[in-house]
C-alpha positions in Angstrom: -30.5 23.4 29.6 -33.4 23.5 27.2 -36.2 26.1 26.7 -38.6 24.3 28.9 -36.1 24.2 31.8 -35.3 27.9 31.3 -39.0 28.7 31.4 -39.5 26.9 34.7 -36.5 28.6 36.1 -37.8 32.0 35.1 -41.3 31.6 36.5 -40.0 30.2 39.7 -37.6 33.1 40.2 -40.4 35.5 39.3 -42.8 33.9 41.8 -45.4 33.0 39.1 -47.5 29.8 39.5 -49.3 27.8 36.8 -52.5 28.7 38.6 -51.8 32.4 38.2 -51.0 32.0 34.5 -54.4 30.3 34.0 -56.6 32.5 36.2 -54.8 35.9 36.2 -53.2 35.9 32.7 -56.2 34.1 31.1 -54.4 31.2 29.5 -57.0 28.4 29.1 -55.8 25.0 30.6 -52.4 26.5 31.5 -52.1 24.3 34.6 -52.6 21.1 32.6 -50.3 22.3 29.8 -47.5 23.2 32.2 -47.9 19.9 34.1 -47.3 18.1 30.8 -44.3 20.2 30.1 -42.4 19.1 33.2 -39.4 17.0 32.6 -38.6 18.8 29.3 -38.7 15.7 27.1 -41.2 13.1 25.9 -40.9 9.4 26.5 -39.1 9.1 23.2 -36.5 11.7 24.2 -37.8 14.5 22.0 -37.8 17.9 23.7 -41.3 19.1 24.5 -42.4 22.4 23.0 -43.3 25.5 25.0 -46.9 26.6 24.1 -46.9 30.0 22.5 -49.9 31.2 24.4 -48.2 30.5 27.7 -44.9 32.2 26.7 -46.7 35.2 25.3 -48.9 35.7 28.4 -45.9 35.4 30.8 -43.7 37.8 28.8 -46.5 40.3 28.3 -47.6 40.4 32.0 -44.4 40.0 33.8 -41.8 42.6 32.8 -39.1 41.2 35.1 -38.9 38.0 33.1 -36.2 38.0 30.4 -37.9 36.5 27.4 -34.6 36.3 25.5 -33.2 34.0 28.2 -36.1 31.6 27.8 -35.8 31.6 24.0 -32.0 31.5 23.6 -30.3 31.1 27.0 -28.6 34.4 26.7 -28.5 36.7 29.7 -30.3 36.1 33.0 -33.7 34.6 33.8 -34.8 37.8 35.6 -34.1 41.3 34.2 -31.8 43.4 36.4 -33.6 45.8 38.8 -32.8 49.0 37.0 -34.6 51.6 34.9 -34.0 50.3 31.4 -35.5 53.5 30.0 -32.3 55.2 30.9 -30.0 52.6 29.4 -28.4 53.4 26.0 -27.5 50.1 24.2 -23.8 49.5 23.6 -23.2 49.1 19.9 -19.7 47.8 19.1 -17.6 49.7 16.6 -15.9 48.0 13.7 -13.5 48.9 10.9 -15.0 47.7 7.6 -13.7 47.2 4.1 -16.0 48.3 1.3 -15.8 46.3 -2.0 -16.3 48.7 -4.9 -15.1 46.9 -7.9 -15.5 43.5 -9.6 -11.8 42.8 -9.2 -12.0 43.5 -5.4 -15.1 41.3 -5.1 -13.5 38.3 -6.9 -10.3 38.8 -4.8 -12.3 38.8 -1.6 -14.3 35.7 -2.6 -11.1 33.9 -3.6 -9.8 34.6 -0.1 -13.0 33.0 1.4 -14.1 36.2 3.0 -17.7 36.6 4.3 -19.1 39.6 2.4 -22.1 41.6 3.5 -24.4 43.2 0.9 -25.0 47.0 1.2 -28.7 47.6 0.4 -29.9 50.7 -1.4 -32.4 51.9 1.1 -31.6 54.1 4.1 -33.0 53.7 7.6 -34.4 56.9 8.9 -33.3 58.2 12.3 -35.6 61.3 12.6 -36.5 61.7 9.0 -39.2 60.2 6.7 -37.1 58.2 4.3 -38.8 55.9 1.7 -37.0 52.7 1.0 -37.2 50.3 -2.0 -38.9 47.0 -1.4 -36.4 45.4 -3.7 -33.5 46.2 -1.3 -31.1 46.5 -4.3 -27.5 45.6 -3.5 -25.1 48.5 -4.3 -21.8 47.1 -3.1 -20.3 44.7 -0.5 -18.5 45.0 2.8 -16.1 42.8 4.7 -16.3 43.1 8.5 -13.9 40.8 10.2 -15.4 41.4 13.7 -19.0 40.7 12.8 -19.5 37.0 12.0 -23.3 36.8 12.1 -24.2 40.1 10.3 -26.2 39.8 7.1 -26.3 43.3 5.6 -25.1 46.9 5.8 -27.2 50.0 5.6 -26.9 53.7 6.1 -28.6 55.9 8.7 -30.0 59.4 7.9 -31.2 61.9 10.5 -30.0 62.9 14.0 -32.4 61.0 16.3 -29.9 58.3 17.3 -27.0 60.7 17.7 -24.4 60.7 19.2 -24.3 56.8 19.3 -25.3 56.5 15.6 -24.7 59.9 13.8 -26.4 60.8 10.5 -24.7 59.3 7.5 -23.0 56.5 9.4 -23.1 52.8 8.3 -24.3 50.0 10.4 -24.2 46.2 10.1 -27.4 44.4 10.8 -28.7 40.9 11.4 -32.2 40.0 10.3 -34.4 39.2 13.3 -37.3 36.8 12.6 -40.5 38.6 13.6 -42.3 36.5 16.1 -45.9 37.2 14.9 -47.5 34.9 17.4 -45.5 36.4 20.3 -44.3 39.9 19.2 -43.4 40.9 22.8 -40.7 38.2 23.1 -38.2 40.2 21.1 -35.2 41.6 23.1 -36.5 45.0 23.9 -34.0 47.8 24.7 -31.8 47.0 21.7 -31.5 49.2 18.6 -33.4 47.8 15.7 -33.9 48.6 12.0 -37.7 48.4 11.4 -39.2 48.2 8.0 -42.8 49.4 8.1 -45.5 49.5 5.3 -47.6 52.6 5.2 -51.3 51.6 5.4 -52.6 54.2 3.0 -49.8 54.4 0.3 -48.3 50.9 0.6 -44.8 52.6 0.6 -42.1 51.2 2.8 -40.3 53.2 5.5 -37.2 52.3 7.5 -36.6 53.4 11.1 -33.6 53.0 13.4 -34.9 53.1 16.9 -34.6 51.5 20.4 -37.7 49.3 20.7 -39.6 49.3 24.0 -42.7 47.5 25.2 -45.9 49.0 26.6 -46.8 47.9 30.1 -50.5 48.1 29.3 -51.5 44.8 27.9 -54.1 46.2 25.5 -51.5 48.5 23.9 -48.7 45.9 24.0 -50.7 43.6 21.7 -50.8 46.3 19.0 -47.8 48.6 19.3 -44.1 48.9 20.1 -42.6 52.1 21.3 -39.9 53.6 19.0 -37.5 55.5 21.2 -34.7 57.9 20.1 -31.3 58.5 21.8 -31.5 62.2 21.0 -34.5 62.9 23.3 -34.1 66.6 23.3 -35.2 66.9 19.6 -37.2 63.7 19.1 -40.2 62.2 20.9 -41.2 58.6 21.2 -43.8 57.3 18.7 -45.8 54.1 18.2 -45.1 51.5 15.6 -48.0 49.2 14.7 -46.8 45.6 14.9 -49.1 44.5 12.1 -47.5 46.9 9.7 -43.9 45.7 10.3 -42.5 43.9 7.2 -39.0 43.1 8.4 -36.9 43.5 11.5 -33.1 43.9 11.8 -31.0 44.2 15.0 -28.1 46.5 14.8 -24.9 44.6 15.5 -22.0 46.9 14.5 -21.3 50.6 13.9 -18.8 50.9 11.0 -16.5 53.7 11.9 -13.8 53.5 9.2 -13.4 52.1 5.7 -10.0 50.3 5.4 -8.2 48.8 2.4 -8.5 45.1 1.8 
């Protein structure tokens, strides 16, 4: 099933009509565009594209539609009827091997192991922590249980405890920031967010659960950064335009084993 088919499945289950997308959500010519999308493919067999303005409007105005399902096919078309604000993401734990010498590095490469670079900056979880834009590599890790991870970084601060305590290492996968449709990311997951300070130009890294504003005017500009340790740390806004890179946390490295 392609993206077009998943889109039609989602709006049908949500009870949304093309007329509503055009008149209520304000998407110009939505009925005509959606009519042309039906069938999923052109006469030459090429899959038709899903207009970004339609996808953005639907995901922004209908919280029960699972945007990740439309984009990737993962999960269900409709979000489960539960209070996601109370759900703490499940981060799998992993035993990792740190590569600290040139000899270990060459040995690992000779074995064909997929090595992850450890970057020099730290993601802040409750602290203001500057990071280097160069993201210098300080060493490498081998994580046998994380096939699609792209890097390893350290967390400082207590805002994500006890799930991710201060000082722990996490494996991350870069998530392409959808600038045209920023509210199509899989909200409710733990992300590493790299933000540029407007005044100083310095870069800050945060580890937070990202949530979406229900108010459309706010959702266009901000994401909500939420902590697990809510007794000590409040939510705050992250301005979408200031985000320079986005990483999704895939693994919590709980031990350092020998290669």
